[in-house]
N, C-alpha and C positions, 0 to 999 in steps of 0.2 A: 504494500500500500504506500502511496505517496506521503509527503510530509503532512503532518497534522498540527493543528493549532488548538490549544486548550482555551475554552471560553467559559464564562459563567452564564448559565441559562437566564438568570434574572437580568443580567446586563444586556443580553441579546433580545430579550422581550422588550426591555425599555427602549433600546435603539430602534428596533423594528417598528414599534408603536410610533415613536417620534418621526421616523422616516415616512411612514404612511400618512401621518397627520400633515406632514409637509406638503403632500399632494392632495390634501383636502378631505381625507377620510376622517370622519368623526372619531373622537378618541375611543369610545366603546367598541366601535367596529374595528379600528386599527389594532386595539389590544387583542380582540378575538383572533384576527388574522395572525398577529405576532405569536400568540400562544399556540395556535394550531401548527405553525411552522416549527417552532422550537420543540413542541411535543413530538413531532415526527422525527426530528433529530434524536431526541431522547429515546424514542422507541427503537432507534437504530435504522430508520429508513431515511437516510440523508437525501435520497432522490426526491423526497417530498418536503424537505425541510427548508432551511434558510437559503439554500441554493436558489430557490425560486423568488426570493424577495426582490432582487433587482429586476427580474422579469415582470413582476407585478408593478413595480415602480415605473417601468418603461410603458406599460399599458395605461397606467393612470396618466402619465405625462402626455401620451399621444391622444388621449381622450376616448379611446375605444372601450375603456372600462370606466363606469361612472363612480366617482369617489363617494358620493352620497347615494346610498342604496335606498330606493323608494319603490318597493314592490307594490303591484296592483293586484287585488283579489279579483280574478276573473270568474271563478266558479266557487260557490259556497253552498254545497249540497249535502249537509249532514256529515257523513263520514268521509266525504270526498271534497277536496279543494284543488283548485289550479291557480297558480300565482305567476304573473308576468314579472320577471326580475328586472326588466328594463335595462339590461346590461350592467347591473350592479355587481358588487363584490360577491364572489362565489361563497365564501365562508358565511357571510351574513345571510345569504339566501338559504343556504343549507341549514343553518340554525333555525331560521324562521320555519322552514319546512318541517324540521324535526319537532319543534314546539307545537305547530299546528297539528301534525299527525298524532303526537302523543296525547294532546288534549282531546282530540276527536276519538281516539281509542278509549280513553277513560270514560267518555260519554256514550259511545256507541259500540264499544268492543273492538272496533277496527278503525284506523285512520289512514287515509291515503292522500298524499299531497304531491301533485305534479308541479314542477317549476320549469318555466321556459325563459329563454333569453338571459341566461346566467353566465358565469365564468368558472374557471377552475377553483375548486374549494379545498385543495390539499388532500389529506388522507380521509377517506370515507369513515374510517373507524372513529375519528374524532367526534362524529355526529351520531353514528349508530349506537355508540356506548351510552348515549343519553336515554335510549329506550329502556334498557335493563334497569337503569337507576330509578325509573318510574314504573317498574313492574311490567314492562313490555318486551316482547321480542321485536326487533326492528330490522328493516331491510332498506338499503339505499343503493340506487344505481345512478350512474351518470354516463354521459357519452363524452367523447374527446375527438380531437382532430385526427385525420387519417394517419394510421400507424401500421396497419397490417393489410395485406392483400387478401381478397376473398380466396378461399381454397381453390387452387388451380390457376390463379392469376399471379401476376408479378408486379403490379402497381398498387400501392396502398390506397384503399378506398374506405376502410372502416377504422374507427378509433379502437384503442385497447379497452375502452368502455368498462372501467372498474365497477365493482359492486362489493357490498359488505353486508354481513348478517351478524347481529349481536344478540345474546340471550343472557338473562340472569343465570348465575351458576352457584347460588348458595354461598357456602363458605369459600368457594374458589373465586368469588367475585363475578367476573363477566367472561363468558366465552365469546370470542369475536373473530370473524374471518374478514379479511380485506385483501382483495386481489384484483389484478388486471388480467385480461384474457390473452395476454402475450406471454411468451416464455419468461420475459422480464419486463418490468415497468420501463417506459421510455426514459424516465428520469434517471434510471440506473445507467443508461447509455451515456447521458450527459455527465453523470457522476464519474464514470470510468474515464471520460475525456478529461475532466477536471483533475483526476488523480494521475493522469498520464499512463493509464493501464490499457492493455488490449482486452478485448471482449473474449469470453469463452466461446469456443466453437459451438454453433447451433443456436446462437442468439439472433442473428440477423443475416440478411442478404443485401447485396448492393442494388443500385437502381436498375442494373441490367440482369439481376437475378442470380448472382454468384455469391457463395458464402463469403463472409468477411469477419475479421476480428478487429477491424479498425472502427472506433466509435464514430468518427466523422462520416465514413462511408455508410455506416448503419443509419445515422441520422438522415442522410440523403436517400437511403434506400428504404428497406422494410424490415421491421421487427417481426419475427416469426410467431405465429399463434401457439399458445400452449396446447399440447396434445393434438397438434395437427388440425384436422377438420373440426374436432370438438371445440377448440378454442375459437375458431372462426364462427361456428354457429351460435355459441354462447354470446360472443361479441355482437353478432347480428341481432339477437333477441334483446340484448341490453339496449341496443339502439332503438328497438321498437318501444321498449318501456320508457326510456329516458328522453328520446327525441320525437319519434312519430306520435306516440300517445299524448305527450304533454303539449304538442303543438310547437316544439322548439326545432332548432336545426338538427340535422342528422347526416351521417356519412360525411361527405365533403362540405357540408354546410356548417361545420363546427370548426373553430380555430382554437389553437392552444395558447398557453400562458407565455410561451417564448416567441409569439408572433405579435409584436407591438403595434402593428398597423391594421389588424383585423379584429372586428367585433367577435366576441366569444360565441354567442348563440348556443351555449351548452344547455342541455336539459337534464333534470334530475327527477327521480321518483322516490319518495320516502313512504314506507309502509310501517305502521306500528300495530302490533297485535297485543291486546290487553290479556295477559296471562290469566287473570281472574275470570275472564269470560269462559275459559276452558276448564280451569280447576283452581283450587286454592294455591296462592303463590308459594306457600310453604311446601306443598306437595310437589310443585314444579321444581323448586330448589332441590328437594330431596332426590328427585329423579335425575336432575342434572348432575348432582354430586355422584350419584351411582354411575352414571354414564362416564364421567371423567375418571372416576376411580378404576373402572373396568379398563378403560383405554390406557391409563398410565401404568397399570399393573401387567400389561401384555409382555410376553418374553421379548427381550431386546435382540435386535439384529446385530451382526458383527459391526464394530466400529461406533456403536452408540452406547451412551451411558445413562440416558434418560429419555422418556417420551413426554412431549409437551402437548397440552391441549391447546386449541386455537386461541392465540392472544397471549399465552403465558410467557413466551420467549420475549415478546416486546415489553411486557411488564417488568421482567427481570432486567432487561437492558436499561429501562428508564430508572429503576432503582439504583443500578450500578452507576449510571451517568450522573444522577443527582448526588451520589456519594463521592465519586472520584472526579467529577468534572465532565463537561461535554467537549468532544473533540470534533473539529471540522476540518475538511481538506483545506490545504493552503490556498488553492485556487478559489474556493468558496469564500475564504476570508479576504482574499485580494479583491474579489468582486464586491464584497460588503464594504471594504474600505473605500473602494471607488465610489460606491453609493454614498457613503458617509461624507466624502469630499464634495460630491455633487450637491447634496442637500445641506451641507454645512453643519452636520451633527456628528460629534466625535463618538467613537465606540470606546468603551472602557478598555483599558490595556489588557491584551491577551498574551498568553505565554506560548511561545513556539515549543513544539515537542516533535522534532523530526523522527520519521520512521516508526511511529507508534503503530 
């Protein structure tokens, strides 16, 4: 791994909040975005962390993303709602969708909220974990700019269209899945480039359809879907839920956070299921604990010393980072320092730690 820089999470939240405020994002919204990015880094997913802050800043500066998020309720039909995000900040709109869906689930047993004309919202887990805290099982899907080719094609036409499911898990906290439908999230391609590392074989192909381990060729080319045709069809259906159904952009009609000149037009779908509509929450927790214990007690394969349930590894990463400090790639820190110079806001001193 390339050179790393040690930073304090609190300092990075403060800086990120102030930088976003510089571009007109109201302080509560700016802090939400900042916390979501730092939390992704704490979880160990640097592809969705502070690496993206300069991208967001560029989109705000160009005007394709509105700093003041002013959603419009288009459909308010009991358990179902549809919101026009009016090209506002993705995290703010994802939080609004979560709150609306959870509130409706508590009233009707299920809540479903579609969002159109939104932007990238970071890690979906940041928002699905709100459901279990309110006694719900939650689902969130979103679409993204083209990253993969349809199975049998060689030009990207669909986004990696990530999705997340989270459930209460009793004494284990929350079980949560968050994944894209590509072999690897596109942000990890950018992260490899920032670290000066080649890609593993099987991650991507060039624009003319040949295998590559070069991150820049992969960015210009196509990331491969997970599981071959299975990843392609899942990504297709997530575009149905996130884009077609919500009335938002889909396929080539969605732009990414690294495209400062194009409106996002991303769509999201948030679903919340009230556990108490199905059974007592205590019974659900007991059943979840039983499921996790059975999974974790399975015989280990060669080379493994523990089995994790979904979300457990990220929680351990966060606990370790909060104890030992957060480490960012040197290139990410260089980009943040460039943003700090641009907006005239200093970042608290960070300690270099090469080769960690």
